[in-house]
C-alpha positions as a Python dict, from the first residue, in 0.01 Angstrom:
ca = {
    (1, 'X'): (0, 0, 0),
    (2, 'X'): (116, 347, -106),
    (3, 'X'): (222, 497, 253),
    (4, 'X'): (111, 847, 128),
    (5, 'X'): (-279, 700, 108),
    (6, 'X'): (-454, 756, 431),
    (7, 'X'): (-605, 482, 614),
    (8, 'X'): (-985, 408, 584),
    (9, 'X'): (-1262, 202, 689),
    (10, 'X'): (-1472, 114, 378),
    (11, 'X'): (-1818, 4, 402),
    (12, 'X'): (-1889, -168, 86),
    (13, 'X'): (-2238, -342, -17),
    (14, 'X'): (-2261, -650, -225),
    (15, 'X'): (-2506, -854, -437),
    (16, 'X'): (-2839, -955, -244),
    (17, 'X'): (-2847, -1249, -472),
    (18, 'X'): (-2771, -1173, -839),
    (19, 'X'): (-2356, -1109, -881),
    (20, 'X'): (-2439, -860, -1217),
    (21, 'X'): (-2565, -612, -936),
    (22, 'X'): (-2202, -580, -785),
    (23, 'X'): (-2099, -185, -870),
    (24, 'X'): (-1772, -132, -1042),
    (25, 'X'): (-1638, 47, -732),
    (26, 'X'): (-1729, -232, -518),
    (27, 'X'): (-1517, -448, -731),
    (28, 'X'): (-1236, -190, -690),
    (29, 'X'): (-1241, -154, -343),
    (30, 'X'): (-1223, -533, -285),
    (31, 'X'): (-918, -531, -505),
    (32, 'X'): (-752, -249, -358),
    (33, 'X'): (-792, -327, 17),
    (34, 'X'): (-563, -432, 274),
    (35, 'X'): (-790, -624, 444),
    (36, 'X'): (-1155, -742, 410),
    (37, 'X'): (-1402, -784, 702),
    (38, 'X'): (-1642, -1082, 616),
    (39, 'X'): (-1926, -1246, 804),
    (40, 'X'): (-1853, -1564, 643),
    (41, 'X'): (-1507, -1563, 460),
    (42, 'X'): (-1603, -1873, 250),
    (43, 'X'): (-1910, -1674, 97),
    (44, 'X'): (-1688, -1357, 71),
    (45, 'X'): (-1409, -1559, -75),
    (46, 'X'): (-1627, -1655, -351),
    (47, 'X'): (-1716, -1269, -436),
    (48, 'X'): (-1342, -1222, -430),
    (49, 'X'): (-1278, -1486, -648),
    (50, 'X'): (-1551, -1341, -887),
    (51, 'X'): (-1370, -984, -904),
    (52, 'X'): (-1006, -1141, -919),
    (53, 'X'): (-936, -1010, -580),
    (54, 'X'): (-680, -1176, -360),
    (55, 'X'): (-729, -982, -61),
    (56, 'X'): (-677, -1095, 291),
    (57, 'X'): (-1001, -1177, 480),
    (58, 'X'): (-1080, -1153, 857),
    (59, 'X'): (-1398, -1296, 1012),
    (60, 'X'): (-1596, -1031, 1177),
    (61, 'X'): (-1936, -1118, 1286),
    (62, 'X'): (-2156, -1047, 1611),
    (63, 'X'): (-1983, -1282, 1800),
    (64, 'X'): (-1637, -1104, 1770),
    (65, 'X'): (-1701, -745, 1660),
    (66, 'X'): (-1652, -617, 2013),
    (67, 'X'): (-1332, -798, 2085),
    (68, 'X'): (-1188, -727, 1736),
    (69, 'X'): (-1265, -320, 1717),
    (70, 'X'): (-1007, -197, 1869),
    (71, 'X'): (-756, -420, 1654),
    (72, 'X'): (-914, -281, 1322),
    (73, 'X'): (-919, 73, 1445),
    (74, 'X'): (-541, 67, 1476),
    (75, 'X'): (-483, -102, 1136),
    (76, 'X'): (-718, 208, 1006),
    (77, 'X'): (-489, 463, 1199),
    (78, 'X'): (-200, 286, 1077),
    (79, 'X'): (-283, 357, 700),
    (80, 'X'): (-446, 45, 599),
    (81, 'X'): (-763, 35, 378),
    (82, 'X'): (-1025, -178, 560),
    (83, 'X'): (-1351, -301, 380),
    (84, 'X'): (-1645, -417, 552),
    (85, 'X'): (-1866, -646, 387),
    (86, 'X'): (-2186, -837, 520),
    (87, 'X'): (-2303, -1155, 375),
    (88, 'X'): (-2527, -984, 100),
    (89, 'X'): (-2653, -636, 59),
    (90, 'X'): (-2532, -305, 285),
    (91, 'X'): (-2341, -356, 598),
    (92, 'X'): (-2425, -216, 930),
    (93, 'X'): (-2810, -226, 859),
    (94, 'X'): (-2948, -510, 1050),
    (95, 'X'): (-2591, -657, 1028),
    (96, 'X'): (-2240, -630, 1215),
    (97, 'X'): (-2054, -327, 1193),
    (98, 'X'): (-2198, -20, 1374),
    (99, 'X'): (-1960, -59, 1639),
    (100, 'X'): (-1660, -53, 1411),
    (101, 'X'): (-1841, 268, 1248),
    (102, 'X'): (-1892, 426, 1555),
    (103, 'X'): (-1501, 367, 1670),
    (104, 'X'): (-1347, 492, 1392),
    (105, 'X'): (-1567, 792, 1364),
    (106, 'X'): (-1483, 855, 1748),
    (107, 'X'): (-1138, 830, 1664),
    (108, 'X'): (-1163, 1079, 1419),
    (109, 'X'): (-1048, 828, 1120),
    (110, 'X'): (-1178, 824, 746),
    (111, 'X'): (-1514, 628, 680),
    (112, 'X'): (-1588, 590, 338),
    (113, 'X'): (-1894, 387, 183),
    (114, 'X'): (-1966, 249, -141),
    (115, 'X'): (-2333, 233, -175),
    (116, 'X'): (-2523, -41, -359),
    (117, 'X'): (-2786, -328, -328),
    (118, 'X'): (-2996, -317, -25),
    (119, 'X'): (-3302, -551, -9),
    (120, 'X'): (-3491, -302, 185),
    (121, 'X'): (-3530, -27, -66),
    (122, 'X'): (-3561, -322, -325),
    (123, 'X'): (-3861, -449, -159),
    (124, 'X'): (-4010, -99, -102),
    (125, 'X'): (-3969, 9, -437),
    (126, 'X'): (-4133, -293, -592),
    (127, 'X'): (-4408, -311, -315),
    (128, 'X'): (-4685, -74, -460),
    (129, 'X'): (-4698, 62, -117),
    (130, 'X'): (-4663, 441, -47),
    (131, 'X'): (-4269, 519, -57),
    (132, 'X'): (-4285, 888, 38),
    (133, 'X'): (-4225, 812, 406),
    (134, 'X'): (-4110, 473, 565),
    (135, 'X'): (-3919, 335, 838),
    (136, 'X'): (-3686, 56, 832),
    (137, 'X'): (-3742, -169, 1131),
    (138, 'X'): (-3528, -484, 1069),
    (139, 'X'): (-3625, -792, 1267),
    (140, 'X'): (-3908, -810, 1533),
    (141, 'X'): (-3761, -922, 1871),
    (142, 'X'): (-3801, -1279, 1916),
    (143, 'X'): (-4047, -1315, 2210),
    (144, 'X'): (-4133, -1167, 2508),
    (145, 'X'): (-4214, -823, 2638),
    (146, 'X'): (-3984, -642, 2381),
    (147, 'X'): (-4193, -817, 2098),
    (148, 'X'): (-4524, -724, 2244),
    (149, 'X'): (-4407, -350, 2297),
    (150, 'X'): (-4269, -356, 1939),
    (151, 'X'): (-4569, -486, 1764),
    (152, 'X'): (-4801, -256, 1982),
    (153, 'X'): (-4553, 49, 1847),
    (154, 'X'): (-4609, -79, 1472),
    (155, 'X'): (-5005, -87, 1543),
    (156, 'X'): (-4977, 279, 1520),
    (157, 'X'): (-4711, 362, 1283),
    (158, 'X'): (-4810, 573, 971),
    (159, 'X'): (-4532, 540, 780),
    (160, 'X'): (-4456, 265, 562),
    (161, 'X'): (-4268, 5, 732),
    (162, 'X'): (-3973, -241, 603),
    (163, 'X'): (-3870, -528, 809),
    (164, 'X'): (-3678, -830, 789),
    (165, 'X'): (-3817, -1171, 827),
    (166, 'X'): (-3602, -1502, 921),
    (167, 'X'): (-3774, -1817, 719),
    (168, 'X'): (-3797, -2025, 1017),
    (169, 'X'): (-4020, -1744, 1195),
    (170, 'X'): (-4212, -1629, 902),
    (171, 'X'): (-4556, -1764, 995),
    (172, 'X'): (-4498, -1650, 1345),
    (173, 'X'): (-4428, -1305, 1281),
    (174, 'X'): (-4685, -1261, 1007),
    (175, 'X'): (-4947, -1395, 1228),
    (176, 'X'): (-4850, -1140, 1506),
    (177, 'X'): (-4819, -874, 1282),
    (178, 'X'): (-5151, -966, 1165),
    (179, 'X'): (-5315, -998, 1487),
    (180, 'X'): (-5176, -664, 1630),
    (181, 'X'): (-5192, -431, 1327),
    (182, 'X'): (-5480, -576, 1124),
    (183, 'X'): (-5553, -895, 918),
    (184, 'X'): (-5641, -670, 612),
    (185, 'X'): (-5351, -456, 631),
    (186, 'X'): (-5195, -409, 293),
    (187, 'X'): (-4838, -594, 273),
    (188, 'X'): (-4607, -727, 32),
    (189, 'X'): (-4334, -1014, 111),
    (190, 'X'): (-4039, -1039, -99),
    (191, 'X'): (-3867, -1330, -138),
    (192, 'X'): (-3535, -1451, -277),
    (193, 'X'): (-3506, -1062, -409),
    (194, 'X'): (-3276, -1064, -724),
    (195, 'X'): (-3247, -1445, -749),
    (196, 'X'): (-3362, -1683, -1014),
    (197, 'X'): (-3671, -1749, -789),
    (198, 'X'): (-3764, -1415, -697),
    (199, 'X'): (-4131, -1366, -565),
    (200, 'X'): (-4326, -1077, -451),
    (201, 'X'): (-4661, -1204, -241),
    (202, 'X'): (-4897, -931, -200),
    (203, 'X'): (-5235, -932, 4),
    (204, 'X'): (-5315, -830, 383),
    (205, 'X'): (-5131, -917, 647),
    (206, 'X'): (-5399, -1206, 733),
    (207, 'X'): (-5352, -1359, 397),
    (208, 'X'): (-4958, -1352, 382),
    (209, 'X'): (-4952, -1539, 730),
    (210, 'X'): (-5190, -1797, 613),
    (211, 'X'): (-4926, -1879, 295),
    (212, 'X'): (-4627, -1859, 515),
    (213, 'X'): (-4807, -2110, 740),
    (214, 'X'): (-4680, -2405, 526),
    (215, 'X'): (-4327, -2276, 532),
    (216, 'X'): (-4135, -2015, 334),
    (217, 'X'): (-3791, -2069, 209),
    (218, 'X'): (-3529, -1818, 137),
    (219, 'X'): (-3421, -1477, 228),
    (220, 'X'): (-3749, -1259, 303),
    (221, 'X'): (-3834, -885, 329),
    (222, 'X'): (-4153, -754, 432),
    (223, 'X'): (-4332, -436, 354),
    (224, 'X'): (-4625, -313, 518),
    (225, 'X'): (-4862, -19, 482),
    (226, 'X'): (-4877, 217, 768),
    (227, 'X'): (-5165, 270, 983),
    (228, 'X'): (-5468, 466, 831),
    (229, 'X'): (-5464, 841, 930),
    (230, 'X'): (-5750, 918, 1197),
    (231, 'X'): (-6001, 1103, 1068),
    (232, 'X'): (-5993, 1432, 1288),
    (233, 'X'): (-6358, 1513, 1253),
    (234, 'X'): (-6514, 1807, 1300),
    (235, 'X'): (-6306, 2104, 1522),
    (236, 'X'): (-6449, 2194, 1878),
    (237, 'X'): (-6456, 2534, 1839),
    (238, 'X'): (-6615, 2598, 2158),
    (239, 'X'): (-6293, 2440, 2292),
    (240, 'X'): (-6096, 2659, 2079),
    (241, 'X'): (-6264, 2979, 2209),
    (242, 'X'): (-6168, 2902, 2590),
    (243, 'X'): (-5810, 2803, 2442),
    (244, 'X'): (-5784, 3165, 2311),
    (245, 'X'): (-5948, 3284, 2615),
    (246, 'X'): (-5695, 3111, 2829),
    (247, 'X'): (-5421, 3258, 2613),
    (248, 'X'): (-5545, 3598, 2643),
    (249, 'X'): (-5589, 3584, 3051),
    (250, 'X'): (-5192, 3518, 3039),
    (251, 'X'): (-5131, 3833, 2851),
    (252, 'X'): (-5136, 3708, 2470),
    (253, 'X'): (-5312, 3972, 2251),
    (254, 'X'): (-5642, 3840, 2166),
    (255, 'X'): (-5552, 3857, 1767),
    (256, 'X'): (-5232, 3707, 1845),
    (257, 'X'): (-5398, 3447, 2046),
    (258, 'X'): (-5652, 3340, 1776),
    (259, 'X'): (-5393, 3322, 1481),
    (260, 'X'): (-5193, 3088, 1712),
    (261, 'X'): (-5478, 2851, 1827),
    (262, 'X'): (-5651, 2857, 1486),
    (263, 'X'): (-5273, 2738, 1334),
    (264, 'X'): (-5204, 2472, 1598),
    (265, 'X'): (-5548, 2327, 1534),
    (266, 'X'): (-5537, 2357, 1168),
    (267, 'X'): (-5855, 2560, 1113),
    (268, 'X'): (-5915, 2895, 971),
    (269, 'X'): (-5850, 3215, 1181),
    (270, 'X'): (-6174, 3350, 1076),
    (271, 'X'): (-6351, 3030, 1238),
    (272, 'X'): (-6181, 3058, 1555),
    (273, 'X'): (-6248, 3428, 1539),
    (274, 'X'): (-6636, 3383, 1527),
    (275, 'X'): (-6583, 3109, 1806),
    (276, 'X'): (-6469, 3383, 2019),
    (277, 'X'): (-6729, 3632, 1944),
    (278, 'X'): (-7004, 3370, 1992),
    (279, 'X'): (-6854, 3281, 2304),
    (280, 'X'): (-6861, 3654, 2416),
    (281, 'X'): (-6480, 3652, 2488),
}
């Protein structure tokens, strides 16, 4: 490595199934690295062979990331370009790596990324559900209070939700989501995305849970529509007039109080003004 080249941690996205989706910059990063961090060195070894790279690998996964982070920060500080990959898709997103990124940032070291495939964004794109606002929820907690709390939170989420689903827990996850959200809540389940047997299952959560009951194979990504927005109904103008009166009593000029209350409630100022007149305030 050129001694003048500064060290860096490079987070590289890799294909989620189709090797043709590997970006040229990712291939270059793998070839030029001093070290590649891999969840499964056998799997990443095939990717390195595909791009003609002979870069040394080091296993880096959820069971050893804590113990190896200091060592890797030291290598970046010494000038190495260390590439982080996951088994598939964008590292750090529901995969190991956050701890290392955090440590390098805290140490003032350079962190770069080569963007590319992401199962979450792929599934969202083809789901047919709203994409203007969404939240990524990763995997549901497996059991207990943490799982119940997460399901309660998701029930009221207004944004489209993207979740990862393990094949052996798909039936349970989908059934619990259907029971907690709504069996009719629209959803799309992506299976084996970008691979030969890619499949997008669409329907209500209850329908998808029934289809998963017999078992589903492959990597799964679930997209669920957000909760319907509550109907605000007709504003309580009497209550708004009372709020104006309280603000005026507190020293706010009446005109300003009417404007503030109208803006908060999302109603025309004239309606609040008329309500104040009707109340004799």
